[in-house]
C-alpha positions in Angstrom: 163.2 19.0 39.6 162.5 22.3 41.3 161.9 24.1 38.0 159.9 21.2 36.6 157.3 21.1 39.3 154.6 23.6 40.0 152.6 23.1 43.1 149.2 24.8 43.2 146.9 24.9 46.3 143.4 26.1 45.6 142.0 27.3 49.0 138.9 29.4 48.7 137.8 31.1 51.9 135.7 29.0 54.2 134.1 29.7 57.6 135.8 33.1 57.8 134.1 33.7 61.1 135.8 30.8 62.8 139.1 31.8 64.5 140.6 28.4 64.1 140.2 28.6 60.3 141.7 32.1 60.2 144.7 30.9 62.1 145.1 27.9 59.8 144.9 30.0 56.7 147.5 32.5 58.0 149.9 29.6 58.9 149.5 28.1 55.4 150.1 31.4 53.6 153.1 32.1 55.8 154.6 28.7 55.1 154.0 29.1 51.4 155.8 32.5 51.5 158.8 30.9 53.3 159.0 28.1 50.7 159.0 30.5 47.8 161.5 32.8 49.5 163.9 29.8 49.8 163.3 28.2 46.3 161.9 30.8 43.9 163.9 32.4 41.1 163.2 35.5 39.0 161.1 33.6 36.5 159.7 30.7 38.6 158.0 30.2 41.9 157.6 26.5 43.0 154.4 27.1 45.0 151.2 29.0 44.3 148.4 29.5 46.8 145.2 30.7 45.2 142.5 32.1 47.5 139.5 32.2 45.2 136.6 30.1 43.9 136.6 28.4 40.5 133.7 27.1 38.5 133.2 23.4 38.1 134.4 23.5 34.5 137.5 25.4 35.5 138.3 23.0 38.3 137.8 20.1 35.9 140.4 21.6 33.6 142.9 22.1 36.4 142.3 18.5 37.6 142.9 17.2 34.1 146.1 19.2 33.6 147.6 18.1 37.0 150.0 15.1 36.8 149.3 14.5 40.5 146.2 15.0 42.6 147.4 15.5 46.2 144.4 15.1 48.6 145.7 14.9 52.1 143.0 15.7 54.8 144.0 14.9 58.3 140.4 13.8 58.9 137.5 13.6 56.4 134.4 12.0 55.3 134.2 10.6 51.7 136.1 13.4 50.0 134.6 13.9 46.6 137.6 15.9 45.3 139.5 12.7 45.0 136.7 11.2 42.8 136.4 14.4 40.8 140.1 14.3 40.1 139.9 10.7 38.8 136.8 11.5 36.7 138.5 14.4 35.0 141.6 12.6 33.8 142.6 11.9 30.2 142.1 8.1 29.8 145.2 7.9 27.5 147.5 9.9 29.9 146.0 10.0 33.4 147.5 11.6 36.4 148.2 9.9 39.7 146.0 10.3 42.9 147.9 10.6 46.2 145.3 10.2 48.9 145.3 10.4 52.7 144.5 7.2 54.5 142.2 9.3 56.7 139.8 10.1 53.8 136.8 7.9 53.5 137.5 7.5 49.8 140.7 5.6 50.7 138.6 2.6 51.5 137.3 2.5 47.9 140.2 4.0 45.9 142.8 1.5 46.9 144.7 2.0 43.6 145.6 5.5 44.7 148.9 6.0 46.4 147.6 5.9 50.0 149.7 8.0 52.5 149.8 9.1 56.1 149.5 12.9 55.9 151.3 13.2 59.3 154.5 11.6 57.7 156.3 14.1 55.5 158.8 11.5 54.3 156.0 9.2 53.2 154.4 12.1 51.3 157.7 12.9 49.6 158.2 9.3 48.6 154.7 9.1 47.2 155.1 12.3 45.1 158.4 11.0 43.7 156.8 7.7 42.8 153.9 9.5 41.2 156.2 11.7 39.1 158.2 8.7 38.0 155.3 6.2 37.4 155.2 4.6 34.0 152.3 5.3 31.7 151.1 1.7 31.8 150.8 1.7 35.6 149.1 5.1 35.6 146.5 3.8 33.2 146.0 0.6 35.1 145.5 2.4 38.4 143.2 5.0 36.8 141.0 2.4 35.1 140.5 0.6 38.4 139.6 3.8 40.3 137.3 5.0 37.5 135.4 1.8 37.5 134.7 2.4 41.2 133.7 6.0 40.6 131.2 5.0 37.9 129.9 2.0 39.9 129.6 3.5 43.3 127.8 6.7 42.4 125.0 8.4 44.4 122.4 6.2 42.8 124.1 3.0 44.0 124.5 4.5 47.5 120.8 5.4 47.5 119.7 2.0 46.4 121.8 0.3 49.1 120.6 2.7 51.8 116.9 2.2 50.9 117.4 -1.6 50.7 118.9 -1.6 54.2 116.0 0.4 55.5 113.5 -1.9 53.9 115.3 -5.0 55.3 115.3 -3.5 58.8 111.6 -2.7 58.7 110.8 -6.3 57.7 112.5 -7.7 60.8 110.3 -8.8 63.7 110.2 -6.2 66.5 111.7 -8.7 68.9 114.9 -8.9 66.7 115.4 -5.2 66.3 118.1 -3.6 68.4 117.0 -1.1 71.1 118.6 2.3 70.3 121.1 3.4 72.9 120.0 6.0 75.4 121.0 9.6 74.6 124.5 10.4 76.0 123.1 13.3 78.0 120.3 11.4 79.7 122.4 10.4 82.8 123.5 14.0 83.3 120.3 16.0 82.7 116.7 15.4 82.0 116.6 18.4 79.8 118.3 18.0 76.4 118.1 21.7 75.8 120.3 22.2 78.8 123.3 20.5 77.2 125.7 22.6 75.1 126.8 21.0 71.8 130.5 21.3 71.1 131.5 21.1 67.4 134.8 19.7 66.2 136.6 21.6 63.5 138.1 19.5 60.7 141.4 21.3 60.0 142.7 19.8 56.8 146.0 20.0 55.2 144.8 20.2 51.7 147.9 20.4 49.6 146.9 21.7 46.3 147.2 20.9 42.6 148.7 22.2 39.7 147.5 24.7 37.1 149.1 25.3 33.8 152.2 27.4 33.3 154.4 27.9 30.2 156.9 25.1 30.0 155.6 23.0 32.8 152.9 20.4 33.2 151.3 21.1 36.6 151.8 18.6 39.3 149.4 18.6 42.2 145.9 19.6 43.4 143.9 19.4 46.5 
């Protein structure tokens, strides 16, 4: 299996001025080096970490070639990469999406293999299941997810959002909820006196696969 699987992580530089991101990148690259040192051979390395940007067309080709889309944020919003991976697949021979339960897309894309990214054994089992999954099941899961991608697009979100706003504006004032007081009000009468602390989303974005002679790539993130 080692020589049959190529793992590609596409990780373009992001927020280079943030020390936490620099530390995370260094840790990921060091771990990738240790994995390759243990498992690589003269003509094959099981893991590739690519630190560069790709065009949308190039990414679509990588997504389509990958047998597995591995999208495992530790915390995320919707995560459009998961939907892009599904949209790029060959309907006759689609890949399998392995998706973190902590991505917002997991609520919609229930036909993905949903995993806990903090559980290595669960991730390993999901990858094994994805590699061994029969074509009929892959097609069934992809069709269900693709229907959702087409149906719940940005226009559908816009229409639901505007409808909710209109419905709220039509309610009598007496029935509207009073907004909660700002969290800083009890501590200071001056909003500008309060510092805002940002939380960094440090993601484990295991990557996908690109093409290589003799292998069909396996994962992307």
